[in-house]
C-alpha positions as semicolon CSV with decimal commas, in nm:
position;residue;x (nm);y (nm);z (nm)
1;X;8,784;4,834;0,420
2;X;8,753;4,488;0,619
3;X;8,761;4,202;0,346
4;X;9,007;3,924;0,235
5;X;9,267;4,004;-0,129
6;X;9,455;3,742;-0,303
7;X;9,731;3,830;-0,546
8;X;9,992;3,618;-0,693
9;X;10,372;3,706;-0,740
10;X;10,445;3,788;-1,157
11;X;10,384;3,423;-1,275
12;X;10,084;3,306;-0,984
13;X;10,279;3,010;-0,810
14;X;10,327;3,177;-0,505
15;X;9,919;3,286;-0,436
16;X;9,918;3,532;-0,112
17;X;9,604;3,640;0,112
18;X;9,550;3,917;0,321
19;X;9,265;3,926;0,549
20;X;9,134;4,312;0,706
21;X;9,229;4,584;0,692
22;X;9,540;4,733;0,607
23;X;9,748;4,928;0,913
24;X;9,852;5,173;0,668
25;X;9,880;5,282;0,296
26;X;10,093;5,469;0,132
27;X;10,509;5,523;-0,053
28;X;10,869;5,449;0,059
29;X;11,086;5,714;-0,098
30;X;11,359;5,526;0,062
31;X;11,751;5,406;-0,114
32;X;11,624;5,012;-0,048
33;X;11,256;5,014;-0,140
34;X;11,344;5,239;-0,488
35;X;11,624;4,968;-0,487
36;X;11,463;4,641;-0,474
37;X;11,193;4,724;-0,653
38;X;11,398;4,914;-0,929
39;X;11,134;5,193;-0,919
40;X;11,132;5,530;-0,815
41;X;10,899;5,470;-0,525
42;X;10,767;5,172;-0,365
43;X;10,393;5,145;-0,284
44;X;10,296;4,950;-0,012
45;X;9,974;4,824;0,197
46;X;10,049;4,740;0,566
47;X;9,924;4,475;0,780
48;X;9,976;4,243;1,086
49;X;10,151;3,966;1,009
50;X;9,865;3,711;1,161
51;X;9,708;3,910;0,805
52;X;9,892;3,710;0,615
53;X;9,945;3,380;0,472
54;X;10,132;3,199;0,192
55;X;9,740;3,040;0,054
56;X;9,962;2,911;-0,218
57;X;10,365;2,825;-0,349
58;X;10,543;2,900;0,008
59;X;10,799;2,618;-0,183
60;X;10,849;2,858;-0,384
61;X;10,916;3,160;-0,138
62;X;11,308;3,313;-0,099
63;X;11,369;3,533;0,131
64;X;11,662;3,808;0,161
65;X;11,719;3,959;0,411
66;X;11,914;4,299;0,396
67;X;11,909;4,445;0,723
68;X;11,817;4,251;1,029
69;X;11,492;4,490;0,976
70;X;11,313;4,351;0,690
71;X;11,308;4,025;0,470
72;X;11,232;4,066;0,129
73;X;11,010;3,740;-0,030
74;X;11,042;3,694;-0,407
75;X;10,882;3,367;-0,629
76;X;11,235;3,137;-0,622
77;X;11,057;3,052;-0,988
78;X;10,998;3,423;-1,156
79;X;11,154;3,670;-0,973
80;X;10,868;3,871;-0,887
81;X;10,827;4,010;-0,601
82;X;10,514;3,945;-0,279
83;X;10,612;4,057;0,016
84;X;10,816;4,198;0,283
85;X;10,855;4,151;0,616
86;X;10,912;4,324;0,899
87;X;10,960;4,209;1,234
88;X;11,042;4,456;1,470
89;X;10,718;4,634;1,399
90;X;10,539;4,288;1,334
91;X;10,411;4,441;0,980
92;X;10,426;4,281;0,656
93;X;10,424;4,505;0,350
94;X;10,250;4,373;0,060
95;X;10,327;4,534;-0,266
96;X;9,985;4,714;-0,385
97;X;10,099;4,637;-0,730
98;X;10,003;4,242;-0,633
99;X;9,662;4,278;-0,434
100;X;9,467;4,422;-0,772
101;X;9,148;4,417;-0,599
102;X;9,261;4,640;-0,310
103;X;9,140;4,997;-0,318
104;X;9,518;5,133;-0,290
105;X;9,446;5,477;-0,063
106;X;9,797;5,588;0,047
107;X;9,767;5,813;0,335
108;X;10,161;5,883;0,401
109;X;10,509;5,935;0,228
110;X;10,781;5,762;0,437
111;X;11,155;5,876;0,366
112;X;11,036;6,174;0,203
113;X;11,436;6,335;0,262
114;X;11,536;6,043;-0,021
115;X;11,255;6,072;-0,254
116;X;11,449;6,160;-0,669
117;X;11,050;6,128;-0,745
118;X;10,861;6,485;-0,608
119;X;10,441;6,395;-0,604
120;X;10,277;6,691;-0,577
121;X;9,917;6,520;-0,415
122;X;9,841;6,732;-0,101
123;X;9,981;6,437;0,159
124;X;10,154;6,448;0,471
125;X;10,590;6,376;0,338
126;X;10,725;6,213;0,672
127;X;11,151;6,273;0,648
128;X;11,195;5,939;0,772
129;X;10,929;5,722;0,912
130;X;10,613;5,854;1,186
131;X;10,763;5,888;1,592
132;X;10,567;5,543;1,662
133;X;10,737;5,354;1,416
134;X;11,104;5,475;1,488
135;X;11,148;5,766;1,341
136;X;11,126;6,136;1,364
137;X;10,777;6,142;1,258
138;X;10,949;6,519;1,076
139;X;10,726;6,608;0,828
140;X;10,961;6,828;0,520
141;X;10,832;7,051;0,254
142;X;10,553;6,847;-0,044
């Protein structure tokens, strides 16, 4: 999986492009992602920062930072969510739903200790984050 994929915000004013292969794909169950996405889980695709660019509509991108660990970006015209920049990791979470040409192949659940939607899919369920990203790396039962 190493090519280019384009995606848009809800109204199409902002277009993003990702290149190469994502570092990881999965589901986040944390309260913050649930609140932001207005859903029980967030389907993420994580990319190296240099692999993501705003191709059109940069003037319509707004940012909200609840903490210094995430810069959530959205379209100021329609409010559509675009991505979350994680500067401390050098990674960007481009929401899987806005990359229609990318085959979503989740490999992990993170922050599963906070889940409100148990998912029995056989994937690893981590209490928080992988150890290499500063979490405990501890698995929890499905």
